[in-house]
N, C-alpha and C positions, 0 to 999 in steps of 0.2 A: 118253688118250685113245693108243688102240693106230697102230702104223706098220704099214698095210696090207702084206698078205701080198706075197711076193716069192723068186724065185728061189734058192736055197743058194748060188749063188756071188753072185749080190746083194747078200744078207744082208750077207755078208761084209765087202764093199766097204763099203756104210752104217756095219757095226762097228767096222771099222779108222779108218772120216773120223770115229768120232765121240770113240773115243778119242783119236785125232790131234789134234782139236778141243780136247778136254779139255786136253790140253797143251800148245798152241797160247795156250788162253786165259792160262794163266798167266805165259808169256811176255812175253804184249801186255802185259799188265795192267801189267808193270815197264816198259813203254814208255810209258805211256800220258800220264804226267804231261808227260815229256817233248815228245812231239807236240803235246799238248796247247798248252802255255805258247811252244812254238816257231815253232807254227802250220807245221809242215813236213810232209810226206806219209811216211808209214811204209812206207818205201823198205827196213827190216829186216823188218816185218812179214811184204811182202809176197815177199821171199825166202824166207822162210821159207814160205811157202802153196804159193808154187810147188816149192819141195825137195821137197813133199810130195803137191805132185802136187795139190793143192785148185783150182788152175784150168783141170780138165777136171773135176769132179767129176759136174757134171749136162750132159754130153759123153756120147751114147750108147755102151752098149759095145762095138758093133761098130764105132765110130769111134776108138775105143780111150783111152775115158772110162770115168767109174765107173757112170754110169746113174742117179743118184741121182732120186728120183721130189722132187716140188713137198715132201711131207711132209717129208721126209728133210733136203730142202735149209732147211728153214727152220730145223728142229732145232737143224742145225750152226751156222747165224745166229744164232740167241738165244745157244748157248756161246760163240761168238768173240767177240759182242758184251757179254758181260759183261767180256769181257778188252778190247778196245780199239775203242768202236763204227764211228768214222769207217772202221777195217781192213775192218772185217765188215760197212757200208753199200757201201762199193766194191768190196769182192769183193763183194755182192750181186747189185751191178748186171750186172757180167760174167758171173756164174752165171745167173741169169737172163732176159740178153736169148740166152743160149745152149739154156735151157731150154724158152725161149716157141721158139724156131726148132726146138728135136728133137722137141716134139709138136706141134706143128702141121704142120710138113714145108712150108713154104709159104715159101721161099726159092727163085726160080730156081735151074736146072742145077744143076752141083756146087760152089755156093758155100759151101754148108752143112760138107758134108765137107773141104773146101781149105782153109777156115777151123778146121774141128775137129782136122786134121791139124796147122797151125800152133800151135795152143793147144798141143796135147797132146808133140808134140814139141818146139818152141821156146819154150812157153811165153809165148804174145804172147796180150798184155792187153788186152781191146775193153768199151767202152760203150756205150751207145746218147743219142746229141746230137740233143736235139730241141724243148727248153726254151729259148723268145727272148723279150727283154727288151721286144719288140713286141706278142707275141701270149699272154703268159704263159706259165702252164702249158698243155701240149699238152691236156689231159684237159679244159680249157672249151672245145676246140672249132676253135679259131685255125689260120686257112690259117699255112704256113709263111711267113715272108719269102726263109727262104736259097730259092735258085732254081735248077733243073739245066737246062741250054742239051742240048740233043742236038746232036751232034757226029758226023759221017759214023759212027764207030766209038769212039763213048762219049758223056760227058756233061762238061760241067762244070760246075760246082759251083761259087755264091757266097752267102754269107752269112755271118752268125754264132750260136752259140749258145753261149744263158748255163747256168748252172750245170752245166758239166761233170766230173763224179767225178775224181779220177786225172788230168785233164788231162794233164799233166805228163811220165806216167808210163804213157801209154796208145800202144797199137803199132797200132790200128785205131780207127775209129768208127762204127758206124751212123749214119748224119747223114739225118734226114728233110729234106724239097725241095719244094717245090714244080715239078712238071712242065713247061715252058714249054708254053705255046700251049695249058693244060689245066687244070681243075683238083682233078686227082689228086695224092695224095699219094707219091711214092717213099721206096723206106727207101734206101741207098746206103751200101756197105762203102767207107769212106776209107782210104787207108794212110798212115798220120800220117807217114811217110817221104817222101809225095810231096811236091811243089815246090807253095808257095802252103796249106802247112797250118801257123797259126801258132796259140799259146796266149800268150793275152794275162791276167796276174796281177790279178786284182778280189776273189778271195776276202778279204775281212774281216770274215767273220761270225765272233762270241761263240761259235758252237754248231758241232762237227762240223768243226772247224776241220782236223782231217787231209784230209779228203777232197782237199783241194785243188782243190773245186769251180771252177775256173777258166772263163775265157771259150775257149772254140775257133774261129777266125777262118778263111776258108775265102776264098781269092783263086784263081780261075779253077784248080782242082784242076779234075786230069782223072782221071776215074771210065772206066775199060772199060765197054766195053756188060753183059759177064757178070754185075758188082758193083752193078747194080741188083737187089737182091734180093725187093724186092713192091712192090704200085702199092695203093693202094689210092682205092677214091671215095667213103668214106664210107656204104659200106651192109654188113651184115652181118659188123659187126669184132668177134670173137673179143674176149671180157674177158680180161685179163692176171692169170691166177691169179698169175706170181711175183711181183706189185707187192706180195703179202702180205713178201717180204721184208721192208719197211717196217716194218710193225710190229710181226714177230720181232726189228727188228733193237730198237727202242724197250722189248720186251719185257726183253729181254738187260739191258737200261742199267739197269731198274726191280727184275731179280734183282741185279744186281751193288750196287744200294745199297740193296735190302732187307739181300745178306748182311753187309753193312760196320756196318747197324741195328741187327740181330742181335745181331753179337758185341760190340759198340760194349755195349749194356744187357746183355750179359752178363759184362761184365772191369769194368764205372763204377761207383766205389760212393762218393761226394761222401760229406762227412764231416757232413752233414746226417741220413746217414742208416745205420742202421745192419747194414743190407746194400747188394743190386743194383738198378740203377734198372730191373731187370727185372724186381723184385719190387713195383715201383710199379702198382698199378691203371690209373691212365693211361697208362702206358708201353704194356702188355701189352692192352690197347681197339685203342690204334694199330699196333702187329703185329700183332694179330686182323685190324683192317682189310688190313692193307696181305696179309696171306696171302689174302684174298674175294679183294683184286680180283685177285691174280695169278692163282688158282686159274681165276678166272673168265674173265680175258683170253685164259690157256693154253687152258682147253676151249674157246674158240670160235675161235678160231684154227684147233686143228687139229680139230676137227669140221667145217669148209669145206674146209682142207685135204686132211682126208681124202676129202671129199663131190667135190672134183674129181679127185682120183686115181683111186678107186674106180667114179665115175661119168662118166666121158669124155662120155656123153651129154647132160651137163646142164651144160656150161662155157658155152651160147651162153647160158644163162638164172642164171647166177649173178654178173655184175656187181653187184647192188642187194646181193648177201649179203658179196660180197667188199670193198663199198665199206663195210658197217657194220663188218666184223672190225677196217677200219683207223681206223675211227673209234673205235669199243670200246675198242680195245687201245692205240692212243696214249693216250686220256686216259685210259684207268688206267695206264698208267705213268707219268703227269705226277701223276698222287695221291698211286704207290707212293712215287715222289723224296718228293714235297712229304711227306709221312709221314715219311719216311725221316730230313729233315732237322728235323723237328719234334722226334724222340724223342735224334736229338743235340745239339742247340740250337745257340747260336749258331757251335760251334768248325766244324759243319759250311759255314760260309762261309768258313774260308779256304783262301788258297789253295793253302798244303799239304793239304786235305782233299780228299779224289777226290768228295764227294757234291758241292761248289759243279760238277764239270765234270759229273757225271752231270744235276744243273740242269739246265747251258746247253745238255747233248747232249740230254736228251729232248724239249724244248723243240721243235726241229726238226723233231720226228715230227708237231707240230700243223699248221703246212706245207706238208709232201709232200703231195704232190695224190694223192687229192682234199681237198680243204680240208674241212674239218666242214659250211661252210655247203652248199658243192656237196653233199655225200652227202647231206643231212637232208633236201633240194629232192628229190633222187633215188629217195627211199625214197617221199615222200609224190607223185611221180609213180607208182611202181610201185604201191602203196597204190588208188591211184584210178584206175587202170584196170582 
């Protein structure tokens, strides 16, 4: 799938980013087992990302960023996830939040320009904090129990957010809260250095351990009035194309598993065979199925992303396609990892073998919103309309 045409100066930004991502992938791969086994946030990886200017990849060029579009962003994510999936997924939340703001121009006042400057100059790290234990995934339509109470010159935020990736490392969060005396949802920029912002360690998942997706607690956190970025009333909400970073990351995991299995099959020769196991028909059949899964997954991911980039007038109607991509790609990625493990056999379950980490990490994609059941029902609803 081709990358949409860009101005020459912008093409150089993307090519430079790809070359850097390929190098970072190899560095991250060497650290991945430690990050997973210790369950720690990959600070070294993020320092490398900051040094490479990767925190500003999706910030517009006029604000000092690289101006990467959705398809280019997803391509970077695939490569980084081959090295270390938690690092890539975490970076994706940061870059995706910025990309949405850059595309929609929907933040109030100078908030986006100001935050972009902080990212470019100070390497500030942000995330979107909206999931709550009481409401579940925001994709299900739950109203935040986190509240924003109006004060004379700003807002007081109270509540808690679950599954806040990078919580301990964040400089800012875009927090969703129900605005007092309304049913509207506000998106507030919260500075983590403010009084009342706490992180509670709750992340005990066996998947994506390095994301450190702990709880974010907000107790009487003051937010100035200009940091109310967006107010939603539930109407005319544009689908979030950048959420395709989720299937892109899991596709990267699948590619890493595929590469390991291919290398193994091309080198392993048990004494029961006169040659390599890559000569065994059943192994070759499994490899063929892996290639087919990856081809189909990457094709649909890039096709819909390309449509998003080249036809912005259609974005309002792409919700079901975005959801279908997430369903198809994450399930394909799980099948690829399973096939890779079947090729390698019981040794794929060894703690020292990266396939067992890929197996645990890729499962998380099935639980990132929207979930499979919600996607299938949304497709049915669209068809029946």
